[in-house]
Legacy VTK file of the C-alpha trace (Angstrom):
# vtk DataFile Version 3.0
C-alpha trace
ASCII
DATASET POLYDATA
POINTS 379 float
-29.381 -14.346 -8.974
-31.756 -13.436 -11.791
-34.233 -12.243 -9.170
-31.534 -10.024 -7.603
-30.622 -8.561 -10.992
-34.303 -7.867 -11.590
-34.583 -6.076 -8.244
-31.499 -3.973 -9.008
-32.988 -3.058 -12.396
-36.072 -1.690 -10.583
-33.998 0.765 -8.545
-34.233 4.367 -9.810
-31.263 5.435 -11.922
-29.727 7.663 -9.250
-29.812 4.950 -6.600
-28.553 2.360 -9.069
-25.473 4.509 -9.658
-24.695 4.339 -5.937
-24.457 0.542 -6.227
-22.037 0.872 -9.164
-19.624 3.166 -7.307
-16.289 1.491 -6.597
-16.697 1.302 -2.827
-13.366 -0.499 -2.300
-11.686 2.571 -3.832
-13.653 4.833 -1.469
-12.541 2.735 1.525
-8.892 2.717 0.413
-8.829 6.495 -0.074
-10.452 6.914 3.348
-7.885 4.593 4.958
-4.953 6.567 3.526
-6.499 9.866 4.635
-6.989 8.463 8.152
-3.277 7.647 8.244
-2.703 11.270 7.308
-4.884 12.485 10.209
-2.924 10.337 12.650
0.430 11.578 11.369
-0.679 15.229 11.410
-1.796 14.751 15.017
1.622 13.316 15.804
3.736 16.029 14.153
1.620 18.686 15.906
2.693 17.257 19.247
-0.715 15.854 20.138
-2.745 18.839 18.972
-5.783 18.062 16.861
-6.689 21.631 15.958
-3.380 22.638 14.350
-3.309 20.452 11.214
-5.364 17.268 11.651
-8.767 18.868 12.262
-8.664 21.268 9.267
-7.557 18.347 7.113
-10.529 16.301 8.325
-12.925 19.042 7.241
-11.259 19.202 3.834
-11.495 15.431 3.491
-15.219 15.526 4.294
-15.788 18.137 1.586
-13.556 16.192 -0.807
-15.445 12.949 -0.198
-18.755 14.663 -0.964
-17.133 16.055 -4.121
-15.866 12.622 -5.185
-19.210 10.873 -4.641
-21.068 13.741 -6.303
-18.872 13.627 -9.401
-19.522 9.886 -9.699
-23.094 10.713 -10.771
-21.959 12.983 -13.631
-22.106 11.157 -17.016
-19.113 10.843 -19.328
-20.610 12.988 -22.080
-20.397 15.985 -19.760
-16.655 15.575 -19.156
-16.070 15.033 -22.853
-18.012 18.201 -23.614
-16.144 20.483 -21.187
-12.641 19.109 -21.845
-11.610 21.911 -24.226
-13.137 24.638 -22.047
-11.455 23.254 -18.913
-8.059 23.252 -20.628
-8.491 26.805 -21.971
-9.617 28.162 -18.591
-6.690 26.527 -16.780
-4.280 27.792 -19.442
-5.571 31.357 -19.048
-5.221 31.019 -15.282
-1.587 30.008 -15.759
-1.076 33.123 -17.876
-2.721 35.163 -15.107
-0.344 33.646 -12.561
2.669 34.718 -14.604
1.256 38.262 -14.929
-0.043 39.023 -11.428
0.111 35.864 -9.345
0.979 35.729 -5.644
4.610 35.016 -4.777
5.312 32.484 -2.051
8.576 30.741 -1.108
10.364 32.363 -4.042
7.877 31.265 -6.719
4.799 32.816 -8.344
2.297 29.945 -8.360
-0.995 31.136 -6.879
-3.963 33.336 -7.695
-5.369 35.095 -4.623
-9.179 35.113 -4.562
-9.508 36.533 -1.066
-10.554 33.682 1.234
-8.788 31.059 -0.888
-5.738 30.715 -3.089
-5.850 28.672 -6.284
-2.819 26.960 -7.788
-3.752 26.620 -11.491
-0.861 24.260 -12.241
-2.541 21.625 -10.064
-5.851 22.057 -11.905
-4.011 21.810 -15.223
-2.915 18.256 -14.360
-6.575 17.188 -14.474
-7.583 19.434 -17.384
-4.708 18.124 -19.512
-5.756 14.517 -18.929
-9.349 15.388 -19.862
-8.359 17.084 -23.112
-5.902 14.386 -24.203
-8.466 11.666 -23.449
-11.082 13.523 -25.528
-8.552 14.045 -28.333
-7.630 10.365 -28.610
-11.256 9.323 -28.231
-12.027 11.501 -31.284
-8.946 10.513 -33.296
-9.051 7.465 -35.562
-6.884 4.727 -34.033
-4.988 4.370 -37.335
-3.745 7.964 -37.096
-2.506 7.862 -33.503
1.182 7.441 -34.396
1.311 9.637 -37.483
3.657 12.627 -36.963
1.038 15.346 -37.486
-1.339 13.789 -34.967
1.498 13.348 -32.446
2.619 16.980 -32.729
-0.821 18.295 -31.695
-0.952 16.608 -28.238
2.761 17.342 -27.762
2.021 21.060 -28.168
-0.961 20.771 -25.820
1.413 19.365 -23.198
4.349 21.715 -23.793
2.335 24.969 -23.809
1.217 24.832 -20.123
4.519 23.210 -19.163
6.392 26.287 -20.414
4.152 28.575 -18.346
4.712 26.478 -15.223
8.481 26.533 -15.793
8.393 30.335 -15.758
6.900 30.358 -12.227
9.377 28.511 -11.648
8.110 25.026 -10.755
10.264 22.316 -12.304
8.593 19.486 -10.389
5.062 20.268 -11.591
6.400 20.797 -15.117
7.852 17.304 -15.074
4.544 15.910 -13.781
2.615 17.604 -16.588
4.922 16.134 -19.215
4.916 12.699 -17.576
1.135 12.708 -17.083
0.566 13.652 -20.712
3.036 11.008 -21.868
1.143 8.356 -19.878
-2.096 9.178 -21.715
-0.293 9.169 -25.082
1.275 5.791 -24.290
-2.092 4.343 -23.222
-3.675 5.690 -26.428
-1.226 3.614 -28.496
1.375 6.147 -29.667
4.404 4.321 -31.088
7.226 3.553 -28.661
9.701 5.055 -31.134
8.546 8.536 -30.158
9.210 7.807 -26.489
12.630 6.356 -27.361
13.505 9.544 -29.264
12.391 11.693 -26.322
14.415 9.554 -23.897
17.509 9.889 -26.081
16.979 13.651 -26.301
16.652 13.786 -22.513
19.943 11.958 -22.050
21.584 14.328 -24.500
20.175 17.364 -22.678
21.421 16.138 -19.293
24.859 15.503 -20.776
24.926 18.981 -22.311
23.896 20.556 -18.987
26.711 18.795 -17.128
29.298 19.473 -19.825
28.420 23.179 -19.994
29.339 23.847 -16.364
32.047 26.490 -16.089
31.949 27.340 -19.785
30.741 30.465 -21.572
27.606 28.623 -22.698
26.674 27.311 -19.230
23.026 26.167 -19.397
22.117 26.415 -15.700
22.791 28.941 -12.988
25.430 28.247 -10.341
22.886 27.614 -7.563
21.173 25.001 -9.728
24.463 23.161 -10.192
24.943 23.289 -6.413
21.588 21.519 -6.045
22.862 18.761 -8.321
26.025 18.508 -6.214
23.918 18.251 -3.067
21.812 15.473 -4.576
24.911 13.482 -5.530
26.663 14.111 -2.196
24.490 15.711 0.518
27.329 15.411 3.062
29.373 17.920 1.068
27.232 20.624 2.738
25.700 18.914 5.808
24.584 22.126 7.526
23.382 23.865 4.378
21.867 22.462 1.188
22.297 18.836 2.289
20.761 19.271 5.736
17.186 18.284 4.897
17.969 15.025 3.139
20.568 14.016 5.749
18.037 14.459 8.566
15.476 12.537 6.539
17.863 9.619 6.030
18.712 9.598 9.741
14.998 9.386 10.569
14.507 6.521 8.123
17.418 4.616 9.615
16.330 5.150 13.214
12.865 3.775 12.459
14.203 0.284 11.836
11.770 -2.557 11.315
8.852 -1.550 13.563
9.626 2.077 14.405
10.293 4.060 17.555
6.601 4.288 18.461
3.749 6.699 17.934
4.854 10.283 18.699
8.267 8.970 19.772
10.353 9.959 16.736
13.367 11.973 17.834
13.972 13.666 14.471
10.437 14.991 14.262
9.878 15.680 17.978
13.121 17.673 18.227
12.322 19.553 14.987
15.317 18.296 13.037
13.020 17.435 10.129
11.890 20.359 7.963
8.312 20.648 6.627
7.377 17.576 8.642
3.622 18.127 8.144
3.922 18.405 4.346
6.900 17.303 2.233
8.607 15.079 4.846
5.594 13.475 6.521
6.508 10.084 5.016
9.818 10.309 6.880
7.929 10.860 10.152
5.777 7.813 9.422
8.865 5.680 8.710
10.571 6.805 11.913
7.566 6.191 14.160
6.241 2.994 12.537
9.358 1.722 10.776
9.517 -0.395 7.650
6.181 -2.026 8.514
4.382 1.311 8.569
6.066 2.579 5.411
5.367 -0.572 3.402
1.758 -0.630 4.674
1.137 2.843 3.299
2.839 1.920 0.037
0.599 -1.174 -0.185
-2.520 0.976 0.196
-1.250 3.254 -2.560
-0.631 0.314 -4.856
-4.112 -1.093 -4.139
-5.663 2.251 -5.107
-3.582 2.218 -8.269
-4.597 -1.387 -8.941
-8.324 -0.677 -8.605
-8.010 2.296 -10.973
-6.081 0.323 -13.596
-8.484 -2.625 -13.357
-11.395 -0.243 -13.931
-9.601 1.291 -16.922
-8.698 -2.033 -18.527
-12.245 -3.397 -18.176
-13.889 -0.216 -19.471
-15.024 -0.402 -23.111
-15.420 3.387 -23.339
-12.091 4.656 -24.736
-12.539 8.164 -23.322
-13.374 6.891 -19.826
-10.526 4.382 -19.911
-7.963 7.027 -20.888
-9.203 9.386 -18.164
-8.819 6.666 -15.544
-5.315 5.757 -16.715
-4.291 9.423 -16.816
-5.589 10.147 -13.295
-4.058 6.980 -11.833
-0.745 7.782 -13.542
-0.781 11.287 -12.042
-1.546 9.788 -8.625
1.396 7.400 -9.009
3.711 10.303 -9.858
2.537 12.136 -6.723
3.556 9.456 -4.227
6.517 8.069 -6.184
8.202 11.475 -6.476
7.589 12.359 -2.827
8.900 9.033 -1.503
11.918 9.052 -3.797
12.738 12.639 -2.822
12.681 12.152 0.964
14.796 9.000 0.581
17.408 10.868 -1.452
16.703 9.053 -4.721
15.651 12.278 -6.475
16.825 15.874 -6.093
15.020 17.861 -3.396
11.656 19.186 -4.565
8.665 20.444 -2.641
5.980 17.829 -3.266
3.270 16.638 -0.856
2.546 13.010 -0.053
-0.911 12.432 -1.598
-3.853 12.201 0.814
-1.460 12.294 3.795
0.363 15.646 3.751
-1.333 18.761 5.079
-2.747 20.986 2.361
-6.079 21.791 0.796
-5.164 22.190 -2.875
-3.444 18.833 -3.248
-6.208 16.960 -1.393
-9.043 18.575 -3.341
-7.374 18.016 -6.721
-6.857 14.346 -5.892
-10.455 13.931 -4.725
-11.574 15.637 -7.939
-9.437 13.174 -9.889
-10.872 10.181 -8.048
-14.346 11.612 -8.685
-13.595 11.418 -12.421
-12.390 7.844 -11.967
-15.636 6.996 -10.167
-17.659 8.680 -12.910
-15.873 6.576 -15.531
-16.452 3.432 -13.468
-20.141 4.098 -12.785
-21.016 4.975 -16.390
-18.972 2.327 -18.188
-20.891 0.261 -20.760
-22.464 -2.844 -19.220
LINES 1 380
379 0 1 2 3 4 5 6 7 8 9 10 11 12 13 14 15 16 17 18 19 20 21 22 23 24 25 26 27 28 29 30 31 32 33 34 35 36 37 38 39 40 41 42 43 44 45 46 47 48 49 50 51 52 53 54 55 56 57 58 59 60 61 62 63 64 65 66 67 68 69 70 71 72 73 74 75 76 77 78 79 80 81 82 83 84 85 86 87 88 89 90 91 92 93 94 95 96 97 98 99 100 101 102 103 104 105 106 107 108 109 110 111 112 113 114 115 116 117 118 119 120 121 122 123 124 125 126 127 128 129 130 131 132 133 134 135 136 137 138 139 140 141 142 143 144 145 146 147 148 149 150 151 152 153 154 155 156 157 158 159 160 161 162 163 164 165 166 167 168 169 170 171 172 173 174 175 176 177 178 179 180 181 182 183 184 185 186 187 188 189 190 191 192 193 194 195 196 197 198 199 200 201 202 203 204 205 206 207 208 209 210 211 212 213 214 215 216 217 218 219 220 221 222 223 224 225 226 227 228 229 230 231 232 233 234 235 236 237 238 239 240 241 242 243 244 245 246 247 248 249 250 251 252 253 254 255 256 257 258 259 260 261 262 263 264 265 266 267 268 269 270 271 272 273 274 275 276 277 278 279 280 281 282 283 284 285 286 287 288 289 290 291 292 293 294 295 296 297 298 299 300 301 302 303 304 305 306 307 308 309 310 311 312 313 314 315 316 317 318 319 320 321 322 323 324 325 326 327 328 329 330 331 332 333 334 335 336 337 338 339 340 341 342 343 344 345 346 347 348 349 350 351 352 353 354 355 356 357 358 359 360 361 362 363 364 365 366 367 368 369 370 371 372 373 374 375 376 377 378
């Protein structure tokens, strides 16, 4: 064993870093993406070129990005954290001023051949800045009011810009992702209890204000709440999507109807089946076994990330890993809960599975940061 350690020590630094990459994480991410390729092939009716093939090219680029970022040392990420946040914040301002409108929301910046969604980049930039902030801050000051207000403002500022777009789902993810980093940094639970109580009060006020002169939401937003509580109240309108999704889940049973045999997806009853509702297609074709298998892979990815964070003695690297893994958890938890009717309808992709370049690249960028933290942790 000592001889092997000696041999490893003789390997040049660059090659030694390859050995320290978390290869189980690479294999798990690849396995989930392969499931995505199969499902995109299925929902395209057996066509590879429509969605699966472009996604494969994006995955190849994303994998190179992830492995490449693993070689970047932690001091670099710490150094650019403020600049990354400022750039993403200015891009959010640019979106609100002259962004591209799509599906009723202004969320993108058009750069010709590509479109950038700055709110997705902000999820990573916010984690970077908060991790650098708590790495700099003395641990004894973490829960003092002044030092809690600063990160709270850093979270709320981009959240307000995203709400203007409007994009409530991403706004919630920004707040939740920031809260995860604050919790991991050791901020007192009393602050989270106060926020939870304020949230309950806000929800109560929203519901109580309906039909009054001081109504807090618009009528169509209240109709969305009604649809979430009882989708069958409008089965051919607002409740259609979730009803069809629930039918597909139920028809999948234990082992599913078979590959490319799902009636809801094949007959186009399911909306956005290659993006938001692709988990429903998986559950219909492969049943409970397929759904729980994908969920298991997700939890293994989450487990590897958390293990790396908890065993990392670099506070900055540990907080980055926890923040990225928490954001990843929010991605798949929100999507799965939405298509099962446990959360109000919201356009959110299933991570690494749904068709889409922005979501995939942001996640691969995030996992690249996790790999960088893992490779460069103190040994």
